[in-house]
C-alpha positions as CSV (number, residue, x, y, z in Angstrom):
1,M,-23.8,45.7,2.4
2,R,-24.7,42.2,3.7
3,D,-24.1,40.7,0.3
4,R,-20.7,42.3,0.1
5,H,-19.7,40.7,3.5
6,L,-20.9,37.3,2.3
7,L,-19.0,37.7,-0.9
8,I,-15.8,38.7,1.0
9,L,-16.3,35.7,3.4
10,L,-16.8,33.4,0.5
11,A,-13.6,34.7,-1.2
12,F,-11.6,34.2,2.0
13,S,-13.0,30.7,2.4
14,L,-12.1,29.7,-1.1
15,A,-8.6,31.2,-0.8
16,A,-8.1,29.3,2.5
17,A,-9.2,26.0,0.9
18,A,-6.9,26.6,-2.1
19,L,-3.9,27.3,0.2
20,S,-4.5,24.5,2.6
21,G,-2.8,21.9,0.3
22,A,-4.2,18.5,-0.6
23,A,-7.9,18.0,-0.7
24,A,-9.4,16.1,2.2
25,I,-9.3,12.4,1.7
26,E,-12.1,10.1,2.9
27,P,-11.6,6.7,4.4
28,I,-13.5,5.1,1.4
29,A,-10.6,6.2,-0.9
30,F,-8.6,3.2,0.5
31,H,-11.2,0.6,-0.6
32,T,-10.0,-2.1,-3.0
33,N,-10.4,-5.8,-3.7
34,A,-7.2,-7.9,-3.5
35,N,-6.6,-11.7,-3.0
36,F,-3.6,-13.4,-1.6
37,S,-2.6,-16.9,-0.8
38,V,0.3,-19.0,0.4
39,D,-0.2,-22.6,-0.6
40,R,-3.8,-23.4,0.6
41,E,-4.2,-20.4,3.0
42,A,-6.1,-17.7,1.1
43,M,-7.5,-14.3,2.0
44,A,-9.5,-11.5,0.4
45,L,-8.6,-8.0,1.6
46,S,-10.6,-4.9,1.1
47,T,-8.3,-1.9,2.1
48,A,-5.0,-0.7,0.6
49,V,-2.7,1.9,2.1
50,A,0.4,2.8,0.1
51,T,3.5,4.5,1.6
52,I,7.0,5.3,0.4
53,E,10.2,5.8,2.3
54,P,13.9,5.9,1.4
55,R,15.6,2.5,1.3
56,L,18.3,2.7,4.0
57,G,21.7,1.7,2.7
58,A,20.7,2.0,-1.0
59,A,21.0,5.6,-2.0
60,G,18.5,6.6,-4.7
61,Y,16.1,3.7,-4.0
62,S,12.9,3.7,-2.0
63,W,10.5,1.1,-0.5
64,L,7.0,1.5,-2.0
65,R,4.8,-0.5,0.4
66,I,1.2,-1.4,-0.3
67,N,-0.4,-2.6,3.0
68,F,-3.6,-4.5,2.5
69,Y,-6.1,-5.0,5.4
70,S,-9.3,-7.0,5.9
71,F,-10.9,-3.9,7.6
72,A,-11.6,-0.3,6.6
73,V,-9.6,2.8,7.3
74,E,-11.5,4.9,9.9
75,A,-11.3,8.7,10.2
76,S,-9.1,8.3,13.3
77,D,-6.5,6.5,11.1
78,L,-6.2,9.3,8.6
79,A,-3.8,11.7,10.4
80,G,-1.1,9.0,10.6
81,I,-1.7,7.6,7.1
82,L,-1.3,11.1,5.6
83,K,2.2,11.0,7.2
84,G,2.9,7.5,5.8
85,D,2.3,5.9,9.2
86,V,0.2,2.8,9.3
87,S,0.7,2.0,13.0
88,S,-2.9,2.6,13.9
89,M,-4.0,0.0,11.3
90,D,-1.3,-2.4,12.4
91,K,-2.5,-2.0,16.1
92,K,-6.0,-2.9,15.0
93,R,-4.7,-5.9,13.1
94,R,-2.7,-7.2,16.1
95,G,-5.8,-6.9,18.2
96,K,-7.6,-9.6,16.2
97,V,-8.0,-13.2,17.3
98,A,-5.6,-15.7,15.8
99,E,-7.9,-16.9,13.0
100,E,-8.8,-13.4,11.9
101,Y,-5.2,-12.1,12.4
102,N,-3.8,-14.7,10.0
103,K,-6.2,-13.5,7.3
104,S,-6.2,-9.8,8.0
105,Y,-3.1,-8.5,6.2
106,A,-0.7,-8.7,3.3
107,M,2.0,-6.4,2.0
108,I,3.5,-5.9,-1.4
109,Q,6.8,-4.1,-1.3
110,L,8.3,-2.7,-4.4
111,S,12.0,-1.5,-4.5
112,V,11.9,1.5,-6.8
113,D,14.6,3.8,-8.1
114,Q,14.5,7.6,-8.4
115,N,12.7,7.2,-11.8
116,E,10.0,5.0,-10.2
117,K,11.4,1.9,-12.0
118,V,10.7,-1.3,-10.0
119,W,13.7,-3.6,-9.4
120,Q,12.3,-6.1,-7.0
121,V,8.9,-7.2,-5.4
122,D,8.4,-8.8,-2.0
123,M,5.1,-10.3,-0.6
124,T,4.4,-10.7,3.1
125,V,1.4,-12.3,4.8
126,P,1.3,-13.3,8.5
127,G,3.9,-16.0,9.0
128,H,5.2,-15.9,5.4
129,G,7.4,-13.7,3.3
130,C,9.1,-14.1,-0.1
131,T,10.8,-12.1,-2.8
132,I,8.2,-12.9,-5.5
133,A,10.0,-11.0,-8.3
134,P,13.7,-11.2,-7.7
135,F,14.9,-10.8,-11.3
136,E,14.0,-8.3,-14.1
137,R,12.0,-10.9,-16.0
138,D,9.9,-11.7,-12.8
139,V,9.4,-8.0,-12.2
140,A,8.2,-7.6,-15.9
141,Q,5.7,-10.4,-15.4
142,F,4.5,-9.0,-12.0
143,L,3.9,-5.5,-13.4
144,Q,1.0,-6.2,-15.8
145,A,-0.1,-2.6,-15.4
146,Y,2.0,-0.2,-13.4
147,R,2.1,3.6,-13.2
148,F,3.7,5.5,-10.4
149,D,4.3,9.3,-10.6
150,G,5.7,9.7,-7.1
151,K,2.2,10.5,-5.6
152,N,-0.3,8.1,-7.2
153,L,0.0,4.4,-8.0
154,T,-1.9,2.2,-10.4
155,L,-1.0,-1.5,-10.1
156,K,-2.6,-4.5,-11.7
157,S,-1.0,-7.9,-11.2
158,K,-2.2,-11.5,-11.0
159,G,0.1,-14.4,-10.7
160,S,2.0,-16.9,-8.5
161,Y,5.6,-17.6,-7.6
162,A,7.1,-20.8,-6.1
163,C,9.4,-19.5,-3.3
164,D,12.5,-21.6,-2.7
165,M,12.5,-22.3,1.1
166,K,15.3,-24.8,1.2
167,F,17.5,-22.4,3.2
168,M,14.8,-22.7,6.0
169,G,14.6,-26.5,5.7
170,I,10.9,-26.4,4.8
171,P,9.1,-27.3,1.5
172,N,8.8,-24.6,-1.1
173,Q,5.7,-22.4,-0.8
174,T,3.5,-21.0,-3.6
175,F,2.7,-17.3,-3.2
176,A,-0.3,-16.1,-5.3
177,W,-1.9,-12.7,-5.7
178,D,-4.6,-10.8,-7.6
179,I,-4.3,-7.0,-7.3
180,D,-6.1,-4.2,-9.2
181,L,-5.8,-0.8,-7.5
182,S,-5.3,2.9,-8.0
183,T,-4.4,4.8,-4.9
184,Q,-2.5,7.7,-3.5
185,V,0.9,7.1,-2.0
186,F,1.9,8.8,1.3
187,P,5.5,9.6,2.0
188,K,6.7,8.4,5.4
189,A,7.5,11.4,7.6
190,K,11.0,11.7,8.8
């Protein structure tokens, strides 16, 4: 009789796990190695969190954002991340002293259509931003390895781009990156 109760309990547990949706994700799943620089300022970042949200004013297009950080995701960050919200990570980043803050973050933003085709790539680091792949030939060079199925992203890219900064009245800046990652992408909750 006892074995029967255990078997029933096990069956209910397995059914509940199967119905609960996505498998639990651990903070280590966000670990990566990525390098970024603008001119002589370089940083090595160890965490990547990818989100996607509709691109306002451009029906059929989305922003696929890969946020890179110098610190790890913690269990307390997961609830937000699963909803496409990186505000807890950004709050930790903003709490860093200036020297650490300036080397704690980078973002690669891909403009993708409904077929996951990339049309443009932007790069942001503290104090600097540039469209590093503004044209189709630049996007092709950036996407050395790319696969996105709407839920999972594989991206490998290494290169540099001289960003024209004349409109700001400052010298051109060279943006460089070295990215090799496979990660889950989290839709931003509405």
